[in-house]
mmCIF file as gemmi writes it, N, C-alpha and C atoms, coordinates in Angstrom:
data_model
loop_
_atom_site.group_PDB
_atom_site.id
_atom_site.type_symbol
_atom_site.label_atom_id
_atom_site.label_alt_id
_atom_site.label_comp_id
_atom_site.label_asym_id
_atom_site.label_entity_id
_atom_site.label_seq_id
_atom_site.pdbx_PDB_ins_code
_atom_site.Cartn_x
_atom_site.Cartn_y
_atom_site.Cartn_z
_atom_site.occupancy
_atom_site.B_iso_or_equiv
_atom_site.pdbx_formal_charge
_atom_site.auth_seq_id
_atom_site.auth_asym_id
_atom_site.pdbx_PDB_model_num
ATOM 1 N N . MET Axp A 1 ? 203.723 19.602 -95.206 1 0 ? 1 A 1
ATOM 2 C CA . MET Axp A 1 ? 203.138 20.791 -95.774 1 0 ? 1 A 1
ATOM 3 C C . MET Axp A 1 ? 202.704 20.525 -97.214 1 0 ? 1 A 1
ATOM 4 N N . ASN Axp A 2 ? 201.623 21.111 -97.563 1 0 ? 2 A 1
ATOM 5 C CA . ASN Axp A 2 ? 201.21 20.92 -98.935 1 0 ? 2 A 1
ATOM 6 C C . ASN Axp A 2 ? 201.859 21.954 -99.841 1 0 ? 2 A 1
ATOM 7 N N . LYS Axp A 3 ? 201.685 21.786 -101.09 1 0 ? 3 A 1
ATOM 8 C CA . LYS Axp A 3 ? 202.363 22.614 -102.084 1 0 ? 3 A 1
ATOM 9 C C . LYS Axp A 3 ? 201.963 24.083 -101.968 1 0 ? 3 A 1
ATOM 10 N N . SER Axp A 4 ? 200.702 24.388 -101.712 1 0 ? 4 A 1
ATOM 11 C CA . SER Axp A 4 ? 200.27 25.788 -101.616 1 0 ? 4 A 1
ATOM 12 C C . SER Axp A 4 ? 200.892 26.472 -100.404 1 0 ? 4 A 1
ATOM 13 N N . ASN Axp A 5 ? 201.033 25.765 -99.289 1 0 ? 5 A 1
ATOM 14 C CA . ASN Axp A 5 ? 201.688 26.35 -98.119 1 0 ? 5 A 1
ATOM 15 C C . ASN Axp A 5 ? 203.163 26.63 -98.395 1 0 ? 5 A 1
ATOM 16 N N . GLU Axp A 6 ? 203.814 25.71 -99.118 1 0 ? 6 A 1
ATOM 17 C CA . GLU Axp A 6 ? 205.224 25.936 -99.456 1 0 ? 6 A 1
ATOM 18 C C . GLU Axp A 6 ? 205.375 27.182 -100.313 1 0 ? 6 A 1
ATOM 19 N N . ASN Axp A 7 ? 204.501 27.342 -101.279 1 0 ? 7 A 1
ATOM 20 C CA . ASN Axp A 7 ? 204.558 28.529 -102.138 1 0 ? 7 A 1
ATOM 21 C C . ASN Axp A 7 ? 204.302 29.797 -101.32 1 0 ? 7 A 1
ATOM 22 N N . PHE Axp A 8 ? 203.368 29.706 -100.388 1 0 ? 8 A 1
ATOM 23 C CA . PHE Axp A 8 ? 203.058 30.865 -99.544 1 0 ? 8 A 1
ATOM 24 C C . PHE Axp A 8 ? 204.286 31.28 -98.741 1 0 ? 8 A 1
ATOM 25 N N . TYR Axp A 9 ? 204.947 30.307 -98.103 1 0 ? 9 A 1
ATOM 26 C CA . TYR Axp A 9 ? 206.121 30.633 -97.3 1 0 ? 9 A 1
ATOM 27 C C . TYR Axp A 9 ? 207.269 31.125 -98.165 1 0 ? 9 A 1
ATOM 28 N N . GLN Axp A 10 ? 207.419 30.522 -99.302 1 0 ? 10 A 1
ATOM 29 C CA . GLN Axp A 10 ? 208.482 30.972 -100.192 1 0 ? 10 A 1
ATOM 30 C C . GLN Axp A 10 ? 208.202 32.4 -100.655 1 0 ? 10 A 1
ATOM 31 N N . ASN Axp A 11 ? 206.975 32.663 -101.028 1 0 ? 11 A 1
ATOM 32 C CA . ASN Axp A 11 ? 206.62 34.018 -101.463 1 0 ? 11 A 1
ATOM 33 C C . ASN Axp A 11 ? 206.761 35.009 -100.315 1 0 ? 11 A 1
ATOM 34 N N . GLY Axp A 12 ? 206.332 34.61 -99.108 1 0 ? 12 A 1
ATOM 35 C CA . GLY Axp A 12 ? 206.481 35.48 -97.952 1 0 ? 12 A 1
ATOM 36 C C . GLY Axp A 12 ? 207.936 35.752 -97.651 1 0 ? 12 A 1
ATOM 37 N N . PHE Axp A 13 ? 208.744 34.723 -97.779 1 0 ? 13 A 1
ATOM 38 C CA . PHE Axp A 13 ? 210.187 34.868 -97.536 1 0 ? 13 A 1
ATOM 39 C C . PHE Axp A 13 ? 210.802 35.793 -98.571 1 0 ? 13 A 1
ATOM 40 N N . ASN Axp A 14 ? 210.399 35.638 -99.816 1 0 ? 14 A 1
ATOM 41 C CA . ASN Axp A 14 ? 210.907 36.506 -100.877 1 0 ? 14 A 1
ATOM 42 C C . ASN Axp A 14 ? 210.474 37.951 -100.658 1 0 ? 14 A 1
ATOM 43 N N . LEU Axp A 15 ? 209.241 38.128 -100.187 1 0 ? 15 A 1
ATOM 44 C CA . LEU Axp A 15 ? 208.778 39.481 -99.898 1 0 ? 15 A 1
ATOM 45 C C . LEU Axp A 15 ? 209.591 40.089 -98.77 1 0 ? 15 A 1
ATOM 46 N N . ASP Axp A 16 ? 209.911 39.293 -97.749 1 0 ? 16 A 1
ATOM 47 C CA . ASP Axp A 16 ? 210.739 39.803 -96.658 1 0 ? 16 A 1
ATOM 48 C C . ASP Axp A 16 ? 212.106 40.237 -97.179 1 0 ? 16 A 1
ATOM 49 N N . LYS Axp A 17 ? 212.685 39.403 -98.041 1 0 ? 17 A 1
ATOM 50 C CA . LYS Axp A 17 ? 213.983 39.771 -98.606 1 0 ? 17 A 1
ATOM 51 C C . LYS Axp A 17 ? 213.871 41.064 -99.412 1 0 ? 17 A 1
ATOM 52 N N . GLY Axp A 18 ? 212.79 41.199 -100.158 1 0 ? 18 A 1
ATOM 53 C CA . GLY Axp A 18 ? 212.567 42.416 -100.938 1 0 ? 18 A 1
ATOM 54 C C . GLY Axp A 18 ? 212.411 43.626 -100.038 1 0 ? 18 A 1
ATOM 55 N N . ASN Axp A 19 ? 211.675 43.464 -98.943 1 0 ? 19 A 1
ATOM 56 C CA . ASN Axp A 19 ? 211.501 44.564 -97.994 1 0 ? 19 A 1
ATOM 57 C C . ASN Axp A 19 ? 212.827 44.93 -97.339 1 0 ? 19 A 1
ATOM 58 N N . GLN Axp A 20 ? 213.602 43.912 -96.992 1 0 ? 20 A 1
ATOM 59 C CA . GLN Axp A 20 ? 214.898 44.18 -96.375 1 0 ? 20 A 1
ATOM 60 C C . GLN Axp A 20 ? 215.819 44.918 -97.338 1 0 ? 20 A 1
ATOM 61 N N . ALA Axp A 21 ? 215.786 44.498 -98.584 1 0 ? 21 A 1
ATOM 62 C CA . ALA Axp A 21 ? 216.622 45.155 -99.595 1 0 ? 21 A 1
ATOM 63 C C . ALA Axp A 21 ? 216.19 46.61 -99.776 1 0 ? 21 A 1
ATOM 64 N N . ALA Axp A 22 ? 214.878 46.84 -99.797 1 0 ? 22 A 1
ATOM 65 C CA . ALA Axp A 22 ? 214.373 48.205 -99.952 1 0 ? 22 A 1
ATOM 66 C C . ALA Axp A 22 ? 214.767 49.061 -98.75 1 0 ? 22 A 1
ATOM 67 N N . LYS Axp A 23 ? 214.644 48.485 -97.551 1 0 ? 23 A 1
ATOM 68 C CA . LYS Axp A 23 ? 215.024 49.213 -96.338 1 0 ? 23 A 1
ATOM 69 C C . LYS Axp A 23 ? 216.517 49.546 -96.359 1 0 ? 23 A 1
ATOM 70 N N . LEU Axp A 24 ? 217.322 48.562 -96.754 1 0 ? 24 A 1
ATOM 71 C CA . LEU Axp A 24 ? 218.77 48.811 -96.829 1 0 ? 24 A 1
ATOM 72 C C . LEU Axp A 24 ? 219.097 49.874 -97.871 1 0 ? 24 A 1
ATOM 73 N N . ALA Axp A 25 ? 218.371 49.872 -98.976 1 0 ? 25 A 1
ATOM 74 C CA . ALA Axp A 25 ? 218.58 50.887 -100.011 1 0 ? 25 A 1
ATOM 75 C C . ALA Axp A 25 ? 218.262 52.282 -99.472 1 0 ? 25 A 1
ATOM 76 N N . VAL Axp A 26 ? 217.169 52.376 -98.728 1 0 ? 26 A 1
ATOM 77 C CA . VAL Axp A 26 ? 216.788 53.668 -98.138 1 0 ? 26 A 1
ATOM 78 C C . VAL Axp A 26 ? 217.837 54.105 -97.117 1 0 ? 26 A 1
ATOM 79 N N . ILE Axp A 27 ? 218.268 53.191 -96.267 1 0 ? 27 A 1
ATOM 80 C CA . ILE Axp A 27 ? 219.289 53.528 -95.266 1 0 ? 27 A 1
ATOM 81 C C . ILE Axp A 27 ? 220.583 53.953 -95.958 1 0 ? 27 A 1
ATOM 82 N N . GLY Axp A 28 ? 220.963 53.242 -97.012 1 0 ? 28 A 1
ATOM 83 C CA . GLY Axp A 28 ? 222.15 53.622 -97.777 1 0 ? 28 A 1
ATOM 84 C C . GLY Axp A 28 ? 222.023 55.002 -98.385 1 0 ? 28 A 1
ATOM 85 N N . GLY Axp A 29 ? 220.843 55.308 -98.894 1 0 ? 29 A 1
ATOM 86 C CA . GLY Axp A 29 ? 220.596 56.638 -99.453 1 0 ? 29 A 1
ATOM 87 C C . GLY Axp A 29 ? 220.709 57.733 -98.414 1 0 ? 29 A 1
ATOM 88 N N . VAL Axp A 30 ? 220.159 57.468 -97.242 1 0 ? 30 A 1
ATOM 89 C CA . VAL Axp A 30 ? 220.235 58.449 -96.146 1 0 ? 30 A 1
ATOM 90 C C . VAL Axp A 30 ? 221.688 58.665 -95.735 1 0 ? 30 A 1
ATOM 91 N N . ILE Axp A 31 ? 222.442 57.581 -95.625 1 0 ? 31 A 1
ATOM 92 C CA . ILE Axp A 31 ? 223.856 57.705 -95.253 1 0 ? 31 A 1
ATOM 93 C C . ILE Axp A 31 ? 224.618 58.49 -96.311 1 0 ? 31 A 1
ATOM 94 N N . THR Axp A 32 ? 224.309 58.249 -97.58 1 0 ? 32 A 1
ATOM 95 C CA . THR Axp A 32 ? 224.947 58.989 -98.668 1 0 ? 32 A 1
ATOM 96 C C . THR Axp A 32 ? 224.635 60.476 -98.573 1 0 ? 32 A 1
ATOM 97 N N . ILE Axp A 33 ? 223.39 60.799 -98.306 1 0 ? 33 A 1
ATOM 98 C CA . ILE Axp A 33 ? 222.987 62.209 -98.172 1 0 ? 33 A 1
ATOM 99 C C . ILE Axp A 33 ? 223.712 62.859 -96.994 1 0 ? 33 A 1
ATOM 100 N N . LEU Axp A 34 ? 223.793 62.143 -95.881 1 0 ? 34 A 1
ATOM 101 C CA . LEU Axp A 34 ? 224.509 62.687 -94.721 1 0 ? 34 A 1
ATOM 102 C C . LEU Axp A 34 ? 225.986 62.891 -95.05 1 0 ? 34 A 1
ATOM 103 N N . GLY Axp A 35 ? 226.573 61.95 -95.765 1 0 ? 35 A 1
ATOM 104 C CA . GLY Axp A 35 ? 227.969 62.085 -96.172 1 0 ? 35 A 1
ATOM 105 C C . GLY Axp A 35 ? 228.177 63.296 -97.061 1 0 ? 35 A 1
ATOM 106 N N . ASP Axp A 36 ? 227.267 63.507 -98.012 1 0 ? 36 A 1
ATOM 107 C CA . ASP Axp A 36 ? 227.344 64.679 -98.89 1 0 ? 36 A 1
ATOM 108 C C . ASP Axp A 36 ? 227.203 65.97 -98.094 1 0 ? 36 A 1
ATOM 109 N N . ALA Axp A 37 ? 226.295 65.97 -97.123 1 0 ? 37 A 1
ATOM 110 C CA . ALA Axp A 37 ? 226.101 67.169 -96.292 1 0 ? 37 A 1
ATOM 111 C C . ALA Axp A 37 ? 227.356 67.469 -95.478 1 0 ? 37 A 1
ATOM 112 N N . ILE Axp A 38 ? 227.965 66.43 -94.93 1 0 ? 38 A 1
ATOM 113 C CA . ILE Axp A 38 ? 229.194 66.626 -94.147 1 0 ? 38 A 1
ATOM 114 C C . ILE Axp A 38 ? 230.316 67.131 -95.04 1 0 ? 38 A 1
ATOM 115 N N . SER Axp A 39 ? 230.427 66.591 -96.244 1 0 ? 39 A 1
ATOM 116 C CA . SER Axp A 39 ? 231.45 67.051 -97.189 1 0 ? 39 A 1
ATOM 117 C C . SER Axp A 39 ? 231.24 68.511 -97.564 1 0 ? 39 A 1
ATOM 118 N N . THR Axp A 40 ? 230 68.888 -97.786 1 0 ? 40 A 1
ATOM 119 C CA . THR Axp A 40 ? 229.689 70.28 -98.115 1 0 ? 40 A 1
ATOM 120 C C . THR Axp A 40 ? 230.029 71.196 -96.955 1 0 ? 40 A 1
ATOM 121 N N . LEU Axp A 41 ? 229.69 70.785 -95.752 1 0 ? 41 A 1
ATOM 122 C CA . LEU Axp A 41 ? 230.011 71.573 -94.569 1 0 ? 41 A 1
ATOM 123 C C . LEU Axp A 41 ? 231.519 71.736 -94.417 1 0 ? 41 A 1
ATOM 124 N N . ALA Axp A 42 ? 232.262 70.667 -94.657 1 0 ? 42 A 1
ATOM 125 C CA . ALA Axp A 42 ? 233.718 70.738 -94.566 1 0 ? 42 A 1
ATOM 126 C C . ALA Axp A 42 ? 234.276 71.719 -95.593 1 0 ? 42 A 1
ATOM 127 N N . ALA Axp A 43 ? 233.728 71.721 -96.793 1 0 ? 43 A 1
ATOM 128 C CA . ALA Axp A 43 ? 234.186 72.652 -97.831 1 0 ? 43 A 1
ATOM 129 C C . ALA Axp A 43 ? 233.884 74.095 -97.442 1 0 ? 43 A 1
ATOM 130 N N . VAL Axp A 44 ? 232.708 74.337 -96.894 1 0 ? 44 A 1
ATOM 131 C CA . VAL Axp A 44 ? 232.347 75.692 -96.459 1 0 ? 44 A 1
ATOM 132 C C . VAL Axp A 44 ? 233.288 76.159 -95.344 1 0 ? 44 A 1
ATOM 133 N N . LEU Axp A 45 ? 233.552 75.291 -94.385 1 0 ? 45 A 1
ATOM 134 C CA . LEU Axp A 45 ? 234.461 75.647 -93.293 1 0 ? 45 A 1
ATOM 135 C C . LEU Axp A 45 ? 235.867 75.927 -93.809 1 0 ? 45 A 1
ATOM 136 N N . ALA Axp A 46 ? 236.319 75.153 -94.783 1 0 ? 46 A 1
ATOM 137 C CA . ALA Axp A 46 ? 237.651 75.378 -95.366 1 0 ? 46 A 1
ATOM 138 C C . ALA Axp A 46 ? 237.708 76.731 -96.062 1 0 ? 46 A 1
ATOM 139 N N . LEU Axp A 47 ? 236.648 77.094 -96.77 1 0 ? 47 A 1
ATOM 140 C CA . LEU Axp A 47 ? 236.606 78.407 -97.435 1 0 ? 47 A 1
ATOM 141 C C . LEU Axp A 47 ? 236.601 79.539 -96.419 1 0 ? 47 A 1
ATOM 142 N N . GLU Axp A 48 ? 235.83 79.377 -95.353 1 0 ? 48 A 1
ATOM 143 C CA . GLU Axp A 48 ? 235.787 80.409 -94.311 1 0 ? 48 A 1
ATOM 144 C C . GLU Axp A 48 ? 237.151 80.559 -93.645 1 0 ? 48 A 1
ATOM 145 N N . GLU Axp A 49 ? 237.82 79.437 -93.424 1 0 ? 49 A 1
ATOM 146 C CA . GLU Axp A 49 ? 239.138 79.477 -92.792 1 0 ? 49 A 1
ATOM 147 C C . GLU Axp A 49 ? 240.146 80.177 -93.705 1 0 ? 49 A 1
ATOM 148 N N . ALA Axp A 50 ? 240.078 79.886 -94.997 1 0 ? 50 A 1
ATOM 149 C CA . ALA Axp A 50 ? 240.985 80.518 -95.951 1 0 ? 50 A 1
ATOM 150 C C . ALA Axp A 50 ? 240.728 82.021 -96.011 1 0 ? 50 A 1
ATOM 151 N N . THR Axp A 51 ? 239.464 82.408 -95.976 1 0 ? 51 A 1
ATOM 152 C CA . THR Axp A 51 ? 239.107 83.827 -95.994 1 0 ? 51 A 1
ATOM 153 C C . THR Axp A 51 ? 239.599 84.516 -94.726 1 0 ? 51 A 1
ATOM 154 N N . GLN Axp A 52 ? 239.424 83.87 -93.583 1 0 ? 52 A 1
ATOM 155 C CA . GLN Axp A 52 ? 239.876 84.425 -92.31 1 0 ? 52 A 1
ATOM 156 C C . GLN Axp A 52 ? 241.395 84.561 -92.301 1 0 ? 52 A 1
ATOM 157 N N . GLU Axp A 53 ? 242.074 83.551 -92.85 1 0 ? 53 A 1
ATOM 158 C CA . GLU Axp A 53 ? 243.535 83.574 -92.91 1 0 ? 53 A 1
ATOM 159 C C . GLU Axp A 53 ? 244.003 84.749 -93.77 1 0 ? 53 A 1
ATOM 160 N N . LYS Axp A 54 ? 243.307 84.977 -94.889 1 0 ? 54 A 1
ATOM 161 C CA . LYS Axp A 54 ? 243.649 86.085 -95.774 1 0 ? 54 A 1
ATOM 162 C C . LYS Axp A 54 ? 243.442 87.414 -95.05 1 0 ? 54 A 1
ATOM 163 N N . ASP Axp A 55 ? 242.322 87.53 -94.322 1 0 ? 55 A 1
ATOM 164 C CA . ASP Axp A 55 ? 242.052 88.749 -93.559 1 0 ? 55 A 1
ATOM 165 C C . ASP Axp A 55 ? 243.122 88.97 -92.485 1 0 ? 55 A 1
ATOM 166 N N . ASP Axp A 56 ? 243.526 87.895 -91.819 1 0 ? 56 A 1
ATOM 167 C CA . ASP Axp A 56 ? 244.572 87.996 -90.798 1 0 ? 56 A 1
ATOM 168 C C . ASP Axp A 56 ? 245.883 88.451 -91.415 1 0 ? 56 A 1
ATOM 169 N N . ASN Axp A 57 ? 246.213 87.906 -92.595 1 0 ? 57 A 1
ATOM 170 C CA . ASN Axp A 57 ? 247.447 88.309 -93.276 1 0 ? 57 A 1
ATOM 171 C C . ASN Axp A 57 ? 247.405 89.782 -93.663 1 0 ? 57 A 1
ATOM 172 N N . ASN Axp A 58 ? 246.246 90.247 -94.141 1 0 ? 58 A 1
ATOM 173 C CA . ASN Axp A 58 ? 246.106 91.663 -94.495 1 0 ? 58 A 1
ATOM 174 C C . ASN Axp A 58 ? 246.254 92.542 -93.255 1 0 ? 58 A 1
ATOM 175 N N . GLU Axp A 59 ? 245.69 92.089 -92.147 1 0 ? 59 A 1
ATOM 176 C CA . GLU Axp A 59 ? 245.79 92.851 -90.905 1 0 ? 59 A 1
ATOM 177 C C . GLU Axp A 59 ? 247.243 92.915 -90.433 1 0 ? 59 A 1
ATOM 178 N N . ILE Axp A 60 ? 247.959 91.819 -90.561 1 0 ? 60 A 1
ATOM 179 C CA . ILE Axp A 60 ? 249.374 91.796 -90.167 1 0 ? 60 A 1
ATOM 180 C C . ILE Axp A 60 ? 250.178 92.726 -91.067 1 0 ? 60 A 1
ATOM 181 N N . LYS Axp A 61 ? 249.892 92.72 -92.36 1 0 ? 61 A 1
ATOM 182 C CA . LYS Axp A 61 ? 250.597 93.609 -93.292 1 0 ? 61 A 1
ATOM 183 C C . LYS Axp A 61 ? 250.33 95.072 -92.931 1 0 ? 61 A 1
ATOM 184 N N . ASP Axp A 62 ? 249.085 95.396 -92.616 1 0 ? 62 A 1
ATOM 185 C CA . ASP Axp A 62 ? 248.742 96.77 -92.233 1 0 ? 62 A 1
ATOM 186 C C . ASP Axp A 62 ? 249.474 97.172 -90.953 1 0 ? 62 A 1
ATOM 187 N N . MET Axp A 63 ? 249.522 96.26 -89.984 1 0 ? 63 A 1
ATOM 188 C CA . MET Axp A 63 ? 250.221 96.569 -88.734 1 0 ? 63 A 1
ATOM 189 C C . MET Axp A 63 ? 251.721 96.751 -88.992 1 0 ? 63 A 1
ATOM 190 N N . GLN Axp A 64 ? 252.299 95.941 -89.887 1 0 ? 64 A 1
ATOM 191 C CA . GLN Axp A 64 ? 253.716 96.078 -90.216 1 0 ? 64 A 1
ATOM 192 C C . GLN Axp A 64 ? 253.978 97.429 -90.875 1 0 ? 64 A 1
ATOM 193 N N . LYS Axp A 65 ? 253.08 97.877 -91.738 1 0 ? 65 A 1
ATOM 194 C CA . LYS Axp A 65 ? 253.212 99.197 -92.363 1 0 ? 65 A 1
ATOM 195 C C . LYS Axp A 65 ? 253.183 100.295 -91.294 1 0 ? 65 A 1
ATOM 196 N N . GLN Axp A 66 ? 252.273 100.154 -90.319 1 0 ? 66 A 1
ATOM 197 C CA . GLN Axp A 66 ? 252.191 101.141 -89.248 1 0 ? 66 A 1
ATOM 198 C C . GLN Axp A 66 ? 253.466 101.14 -88.408 1 0 ? 66 A 1
ATOM 199 N N . ILE Axp A 67 ? 253.985 99.958 -88.124 1 0 ? 67 A 1
ATOM 200 C CA . ILE Axp A 67 ? 255.228 99.86 -87.342 1 0 ? 67 A 1
ATOM 201 C C . ILE Axp A 67 ? 256.371 100.512 -88.109 1 0 ? 67 A 1
ATOM 202 N N . ASN Axp A 68 ? 256.46 100.226 -89.407 1 0 ? 68 A 1
ATOM 203 C CA . ASN Axp A 68 ? 257.51 100.832 -90.219 1 0 ? 68 A 1
ATOM 204 C C . ASN Axp A 68 ? 257.387 102.356 -90.231 1 0 ? 68 A 1
ATOM 205 N N . TYR Axp A 69 ? 256.172 102.869 -90.376 1 0 ? 69 A 1
ATOM 206 C CA . TYR Axp A 69 ? 255.955 104.312 -90.376 1 0 ? 69 A 1
ATOM 207 C C . TYR Axp A 69 ? 256.351 104.925 -89.025 1 0 ? 69 A 1
ATOM 208 N N . LEU Axp A 70 ? 255.905 104.289 -87.946 1 0 ? 70 A 1
ATOM 209 C CA . LEU Axp A 70 ? 256.222 104.823 -86.616 1 0 ? 70 A 1
ATOM 210 C C . LEU Axp A 70 ? 257.719 104.753 -86.33 1 0 ? 70 A 1
ATOM 211 N N . THR Axp A 71 ? 258.378 103.714 -86.807 1 0 ? 71 A 1
ATOM 212 C CA . THR Axp A 71 ? 259.831 103.608 -86.63 1 0 ? 71 A 1
ATOM 213 C C . THR Axp A 71 ? 260.534 104.731 -87.384 1 0 ? 71 A 1
ATOM 214 N N . THR Axp A 72 ? 260.094 104.989 -88.6 1 0 ? 72 A 1
ATOM 215 C CA . THR Axp A 72 ? 260.676 106.09 -89.385 1 0 ? 72 A 1
ATOM 216 C C . THR Axp A 72 ? 260.449 107.426 -88.689 1 0 ? 72 A 1
ATOM 217 N N . GLU Axp A 73 ? 259.252 107.636 -88.19 1 0 ? 73 A 1
ATOM 218 C CA . GLU Axp A 73 ? 258.951 108.885 -87.48 1 0 ? 73 A 1
ATOM 219 C C . GLU Axp A 73 ? 259.803 109.014 -86.216 1 0 ? 73 A 1
ATOM 220 N N . LEU Axp A 74 ? 259.96 107.936 -85.487 1 0 ? 74 A 1
ATOM 221 C CA . LEU Axp A 74 ? 260.77 107.951 -84.277 1 0 ? 74 A 1
ATOM 222 C C . LEU Axp A 74 ? 262.215 108.282 -84.607 1 0 ? 74 A 1
ATOM 223 N N . ASN Axp A 75 ? 262.758 107.671 -85.649 1 0 ? 75 A 1
ATOM 224 C CA . ASN Axp A 75 ? 264.132 107.969 -86.063 1 0 ? 75 A 1
ATOM 225 C C . ASN Axp A 75 ? 264.273 109.42 -86.508 1 0 ? 75 A 1
ATOM 226 N N . THR Axp A 76 ? 263.253 109.916 -87.212 1 0 ? 76 A 1
ATOM 227 C CA . THR Axp A 76 ? 263.279 111.322 -87.639 1 0 ? 76 A 1
ATOM 228 C C . THR Axp A 76 ? 263.29 112.238 -86.419 1 0 ? 76 A 1
ATOM 229 N N . LEU Axp A 77 ? 262.457 111.932 -85.427 1 0 ? 77 A 1
ATOM 230 C CA . LEU Axp A 77 ? 262.416 112.744 -84.209 1 0 ? 77 A 1
ATOM 231 C C . LEU Axp A 77 ? 263.724 112.657 -83.443 1 0 ? 77 A 1
ATOM 232 N N . LYS Axp A 78 ? 264.31 111.492 -83.373 1 0 ? 78 A 1
ATOM 233 C CA . LYS Axp A 78 ? 265.592 111.321 -82.686 1 0 ? 78 A 1
ATOM 234 C C . LYS Axp A 78 ? 266.673 112.144 -83.375 1 0 ? 78 A 1
ATOM 235 N N . ASN Axp A 79 ? 266.704 112.047 -84.695 1 0 ? 79 A 1
ATOM 236 C CA . ASN Axp A 79 ? 267.727 112.774 -85.453 1 0 ? 79 A 1
ATOM 237 C C . ASN Axp A 79 ? 267.545 114.286 -85.326 1 0 ? 79 A 1
ATOM 238 N N . SER Axp A 80 ? 266.303 114.737 -85.418 1 0 ? 80 A 1
ATOM 239 C CA . SER Axp A 80 ? 266.086 116.179 -85.317 1 0 ? 80 A 1
ATOM 240 C C . SER Axp A 80 ? 266.315 116.649 -83.88 1 0 ? 80 A 1
ATOM 241 N N . SER Axp A 81 ? 265.987 115.846 -82.898 1 0 ? 81 A 1
ATOM 242 C CA . SER Axp A 81 ? 266.21 116.19 -81.505 1 0 ? 81 A 1
ATOM 243 C C . SER Axp A 81 ? 267.701 116.205 -81.199 1 0 ? 81 A 1
ATOM 244 N N . GLY Axp A 82 ? 268.425 115.254 -81.725 1 0 ? 82 A 1
ATOM 245 C CA . GLY Axp A 82 ? 269.874 115.187 -81.511 1 0 ? 82 A 1
ATOM 246 C C . GLY Axp A 82 ? 270.582 116.358 -82.14 1 0 ? 82 A 1
ATOM 247 N N . LYS Axp A 83 ? 270.138 116.789 -83.307 1 0 ? 83 A 1
ATOM 248 C CA . LYS Axp A 83 ? 270.759 117.935 -83.979 1 0 ? 83 A 1
ATOM 249 C C . LYS Axp A 83 ? 270.476 119.212 -83.198 1 0 ? 83 A 1
ATOM 250 N N . LYS Axp A 84 ? 269.239 119.35 -82.69 1 0 ? 84 A 1
ATOM 251 C CA . LYS Axp A 84 ? 268.91 120.542 -81.918 1 0 ? 84 A 1
ATOM 252 C C . LYS Axp A 84 ? 269.752 120.593 -80.655 1 0 ? 84 A 1
ATOM 253 N N . ASN Axp A 85 ? 269.85 119.478 -79.948 1 0 ? 85 A 1
ATOM 254 C CA . ASN Axp A 85 ? 270.655 119.438 -78.738 1 0 ? 85 A 1
ATOM 255 C C . ASN Axp A 85 ? 272.115 119.675 -79.03 1 0 ? 85 A 1
ATOM 256 N N . HIS Axp A 86 ? 272.569 119.117 -80.133 1 0 ? 86 A 1
ATOM 257 C CA . HIS Axp A 86 ? 273.98 119.268 -80.522 1 0 ? 86 A 1
ATOM 258 C C . HIS Axp A 86 ? 274.257 120.728 -80.888 1 0 ? 86 A 1
ATOM 259 N N . ASN Axp A 87 ? 273.316 121.365 -81.61 1 0 ? 87 A 1
ATOM 260 C CA . ASN Axp A 87 ? 273.506 122.756 -82.017 1 0 ? 87 A 1
ATOM 261 C C . ASN Axp A 87 ? 273.458 123.691 -80.806 1 0 ? 87 A 1
ATOM 262 N N . HIS Axp A 88 ? 272.626 123.403 -79.86 1 0 ? 88 A 1
ATOM 263 C CA . HIS Axp A 88 ? 272.525 124.237 -78.676 1 0 ? 88 A 1
ATOM 264 C C . HIS Axp A 88 ? 273.768 124.098 -77.808 1 0 ? 88 A 1
ATOM 265 N N . GLY Axp A 89 ? 274.419 122.961 -77.901 1 0 ? 89 A 1
ATOM 266 C CA . GLY Axp A 89 ? 275.618 122.732 -77.104 1 0 ? 89 A 1
ATOM 267 C C . GLY Axp A 89 ? 276.802 123.504 -77.632 1 0 ? 89 A 1
ATOM 268 N N . ILE Axp A 90 ? 276.781 123.934 -78.857 1 0 ? 90 A 1
ATOM 269 C CA . ILE Axp A 90 ? 277.933 124.629 -79.449 1 0 ? 90 A 1
ATOM 270 C C . ILE Axp A 90 ? 277.957 126.048 -79.078 1 0 ? 90 A 1
């Protein structure tokens, strides 16, 4: 091979390496963007889960308040019913 052909192949080879590096850089960038998107999605899901958990806890607290109220009312009715029955028995 003559000197000009060697330079041509060397330059072509260097251009290929440059193209490969550029392609790898683009692929790396795309992977980074996808990773960032997945991380953002995970954060959003975690926030939604925390909000749902808080809502569930509030709902449980409300139901416990209702149970406590109904238990008190039931005891009041039992006590007043027992006194009426007891008084009528005398």
